[in-house]
C-alpha positions in Angstrom: -11.2 8.8 203.0 -8.0 10.9 202.6 -8.6 12.3 206.2 -8.9 8.8 207.5 -5.8 7.6 205.8 -3.8 10.8 207.1 -5.2 10.1 210.5 -4.3 6.5 210.5 -0.8 7.4 209.4 -0.5 10.0 212.3 -1.8 7.7 214.9 -0.7 4.4 213.9 -3.7 3.1 212.2 -3.6 0.1 209.8 -4.2 -0.1 206.1 -7.4 0.9 204.5 -8.6 -1.5 201.8 -10.0 0.0 198.7 -11.2 -3.1 196.6 -13.7 -5.6 197.3 -12.8 -9.2 197.4 -15.0 -10.0 194.5 -12.9 -7.8 192.1 -9.5 -9.1 193.2 -9.2 -11.9 190.6 -10.1 -9.7 187.7 -7.9 -6.9 188.8 -4.9 -9.3 189.3 -5.4 -10.5 185.8 -5.4 -6.8 184.6 -2.3 -6.1 186.4 -0.4 -8.9 184.8 -1.6 -7.9 181.4 -0.5 -4.2 182.0 2.8 -5.3 183.4 3.5 -7.1 180.1 3.0 -3.9 178.1 4.5 -1.3 180.5 8.1 -0.8 181.0 9.4 -2.0 177.7 11.9 0.5 176.3 12.8 2.2 179.5 16.4 3.4 179.4 18.3 1.5 182.1 20.6 4.4 182.8 19.2 7.6 184.4 21.1 10.7 183.2 23.2 12.3 186.1 22.0 15.9 186.2 23.8 16.8 189.3 25.9 20.0 189.1 25.8 23.8 189.1 23.1 25.6 187.1 23.5 29.3 186.2 27.2 29.2 187.1 27.9 32.1 184.7 25.8 34.5 186.6 27.7 37.4 188.3 29.5 36.6 191.5 27.5 39.5 193.1 24.3 37.1 192.6 25.3 35.4 195.9 26.1 31.8 196.9 24.3 29.0 195.1 20.9 27.9 196.3 20.9 24.2 197.1 18.2 22.1 195.5 17.8 18.3 196.3 15.5 15.9 194.5 14.2 12.9 196.5 11.9 10.1 195.5 11.3 7.6 192.8 12.0 7.3 189.1 9.9 10.5 188.3 12.2 12.5 190.5 15.2 10.9 189.1 14.2 11.4 185.5 14.1 7.9 184.3 12.9 7.6 180.7 14.9 10.3 179.1 18.5 10.3 177.7 19.8 13.6 178.4 20.5 15.4 181.9 18.9 18.6 180.8 15.6 16.7 180.2 15.3 15.5 183.8 13.0 17.4 186.2 15.8 18.2 188.5 17.7 19.9 185.7 14.6 21.8 184.6 13.8 23.0 188.1 17.5 24.1 188.8 17.6 26.0 185.5 14.1 27.7 186.1 15.1 28.5 189.8 18.4 29.9 188.8 16.6 32.2 186.2 14.0 33.4 188.7 16.3 33.9 191.6 19.2 35.3 189.4 21.5 33.1 191.5 23.3 29.8 190.7 21.6 26.7 191.9 23.5 23.5 193.0 21.4 20.5 192.2 21.8 17.1 194.0 19.6 14.1 193.6 19.2 11.1 195.9 16.1 9.8 194.1 16.1 6.2 193.1 14.1 4.4 190.4 11.6 2.0 192.0 11.7 3.6 195.3 8.6 3.7 197.6 7.8 6.0 200.5 9.6 3.7 203.0 12.9 4.5 201.3 12.5 8.2 202.1 14.0 7.7 205.5 17.3 6.5 204.0 17.2 9.3 201.5 16.6 12.0 204.0 19.5 10.5 206.1 21.8 10.9 203.1 20.7 14.6 202.5 21.2 15.6 206.1 24.5 13.7 206.6 26.4 17.0 206.5 24.7 19.5 208.8 26.7 22.3 207.3 25.1 21.7 203.9 21.4 21.6 204.6 19.5 22.2 201.4 17.6 25.5 200.8 14.7 23.5 199.2 13.9 19.9 198.7 11.5 18.5 196.0 10.0 15.1 196.7 8.1 13.1 194.0 6.8 9.8 195.4 3.7 7.5 195.5 3.4 5.6 192.3 5.3 2.6 193.3 3.3 2.5 196.6 0.2 2.0 194.6 1.5 -0.6 192.2 3.1 -2.5 195.0 0.0 -2.2 197.1 1.7 -0.6 200.2 -0.9 0.5 202.8 -1.8 4.1 202.3 -1.4 4.9 206.0 2.1 3.5 205.9 3.0 5.4 202.8 1.8 8.7 204.1 3.5 8.1 207.6 6.9 7.7 205.9 6.3 10.8 203.8 5.2 12.8 206.6 8.2 11.8 208.7 10.6 12.7 205.8 9.0 16.2 205.5 9.2 16.7 209.4 13.0 15.8 209.4 13.7 18.1 206.5 11.7 21.0 207.8 13.3 20.6 211.3 16.7 20.9 209.7 15.7 24.2 208.0 14.9 23.0 204.4 11.8 24.1 202.6 9.9 21.2 201.2 7.7 20.7 198.1 6.1 17.4 197.3 4.7 16.4 193.9 1.9 14.0 195.1 1.1 10.7 193.6 0.4 10.8 189.9 -2.8 9.5 188.4 -1.9 5.9 187.3 -5.2 5.7 185.6 -3.7 7.7 182.7 -1.4 5.0 181.7 -2.5 3.7 178.3 -2.0 -0.2 178.7 -4.1 -0.1 181.9 -7.6 -1.2 181.1 -10.9 -1.1 183.0 -11.7 -1.8 185.7 -8.1 -1.4 186.8 -7.9 2.0 185.2 -10.8 3.2 187.4 -9.4 1.6 190.6 -5.8 2.9 189.8 -7.2 6.5 189.4 -9.2 6.3 192.6 -6.4 4.9 194.6 -3.9 7.3 193.2 -6.1 10.3 194.0 -6.9 9.2 197.5 -3.3 8.7 198.3 -2.5 12.1 196.7 -5.1 13.8 198.9 -3.8 11.9 202.1 -0.2 12.9 201.2 -1.3 16.6 201.0 -2.8 16.5 204.4 0.2 14.7 205.9 2.7 17.1 204.2 1.0 20.4 205.0 0.5 19.4 208.7 4.4 18.9 208.8 5.0 22.5 207.3 5.6 21.6 203.8 3.5 22.3 200.6 2.3 19.9 197.8 1.6 20.3 194.1 -0.8 17.8 192.6 0.7 15.9 189.8 -2.6 14.2 188.9 -2.4 13.0 185.4 1.1 14.4 185.2 0.0 17.8 184.9 -3.0 18.6 183.1 -5.0 17.8 179.9 -1.9 17.6 177.8 -1.4 14.1 178.9 -4.9 13.0 178.2 -5.0 14.6 174.8 -1.4 13.7 173.7 -0.2 10.6 175.6 2.1 9.5 172.7 4.0 12.8 173.2 3.9 13.1 176.9 4.8 9.5 177.8 8.1 7.9 176.9 8.6 4.8 174.9 7.8 2.5 177.8 4.3 4.0 178.1 4.9 4.6 181.8 7.5 7.2 182.5 7.0 10.8 181.1 8.9 11.8 178.0 11.1 14.9 177.8 8.0 17.0 177.1 6.1 15.2 179.9 8.9 16.0 182.4 9.0 19.7 181.3 5.3 20.1 181.8 5.6 18.5 185.3 8.7 20.6 186.2 7.0 23.9 185.2 4.1 23.1 187.3 6.2 22.5 190.3 8.6 25.4 189.8 6.2 28.3 190.9 5.8 26.4 194.3 9.6 25.9 194.7 10.0 29.6 194.1 7.2 30.6 196.4 8.6 28.4 199.1 11.9 30.5 198.9 10.1 33.8 198.8 11.1 34.4 195.1 7.5 34.5 193.5 5.9 37.9 192.9 4.0 39.3 195.9 0.8 39.7 194.0 0.9 36.0 193.1 0.9 35.1 196.7 -2.6 36.6 197.3 -5.5 34.3 196.8 -7.3 35.1 193.6 -11.1 34.2 194.1 -11.7 34.4 190.3 -9.5 31.2 190.2 -11.2 29.7 193.1 -8.2 30.1 195.4 -8.5 30.6 199.1 -8.2 29.4 202.7 -9.9 26.0 203.3 -9.6 23.3 205.9 -6.6 21.2 204.9 -8.7 18.1 204.2 -11.1 19.8 201.7 -8.0 21.7 200.1 -6.4 18.3 199.7 -9.5 16.8 198.0 -9.8 19.7 195.7 -6.2 19.6 194.7 -6.4 15.9 193.9 -9.1 16.6 191.5 -7.2 19.4 189.7 -3.6 18.8 188.6 -1.1 21.5 189.2 -2.8 22.9 192.3 -0.7 23.9 195.3 -1.7 23.4 198.9 0.4 25.0 201.8 -0.2 25.5 205.5 -2.0 28.8 206.2 -3.0 29.4 209.8 -3.4 27.6 213.1 -5.8 24.8 213.5 -9.4 25.6 214.4 -12.5 23.7 215.3 -12.4 22.1 211.8 -8.7 21.2 212.1 -5.7 22.7 210.3 -6.3 25.3 207.5 -4.5 25.7 204.2 -4.1 28.0 201.3 -5.1 26.5 197.9 -3.4 28.1 195.0 -3.7 27.5 191.3 -0.6 29.1 190.2 0.0 30.2 186.6 2.7 28.1 185.0 5.7 29.7 183.2 6.7 28.2 179.9 10.1 26.6 179.8 11.4 29.3 177.6 10.4 32.0 180.2 12.4 30.4 182.9 15.4 29.2 181.0 18.6 30.9 182.4 20.8 32.9 180.1 23.7 30.5 181.1 24.2 27.0 180.3 23.9 24.3 183.0 27.1 22.5 184.2 25.8 19.0 185.3 28.6 16.7 186.7 
């Protein structure tokens, strides 16, 4: 299904329906019930985390790396109260520590955004050709599912955004669609359908992104069993957006891929580890495996063969926040 969605996105295909007509009435009723319970308590204001991180590092460290966040409320950090709790701030702090260079963080992510807003966001990012980012992190997809955007259209917009950023010279890491079936107020059978739809979109996003030269990290259930075991701690008061702990978990899963994209990860970590079931796979198979295991990275690996493009599937070890926290304080604007 993911391969069909990605092919439809690439060649102009239409939407692919995932639910039978007999279930529509029940599902719509479940959606209305979930909407009454989700979103209550969400902070209206999103903290502004833009600024320089690791600014107290020695001048010899080199010019700041440019990191830009694009996407929806997850990329923006909606649901927390302090700038330092947002995924952008956490990624910038971690990247500054690993690179031992300051990191300039910018965000054009918008709460409520869908994939069709990425064209505008990328236009803002690339408006100044002299300041092309070193790396862009995109988190998108949840609103596409909840607003029933055709998956082919969703992937088409995302792939187009990645292509423009890569052509401009920026590395791109995409956090794929989270598993909306983990949201507590969502009941069966909507929970099952939300999980199935989310994972199909995530796998299709991976195919589209890798084929454009980017790499993906599967966010799945917003990164690992912690969310299933501790939803009260990992979700915020609105039962939808991550809490500060949730964003930290997500950011630390994405950070290794950001560092690897910039050539900053240890060389021994770049070799596939067969004991962790890593290796080179056809991109569609790698995408399907990544969608089933949160925190898995997929990146382009070699030219296309008889079975299509190939990819490298990595299950990177995550660093704790304390291991990546820079020695100097951040200076968000």
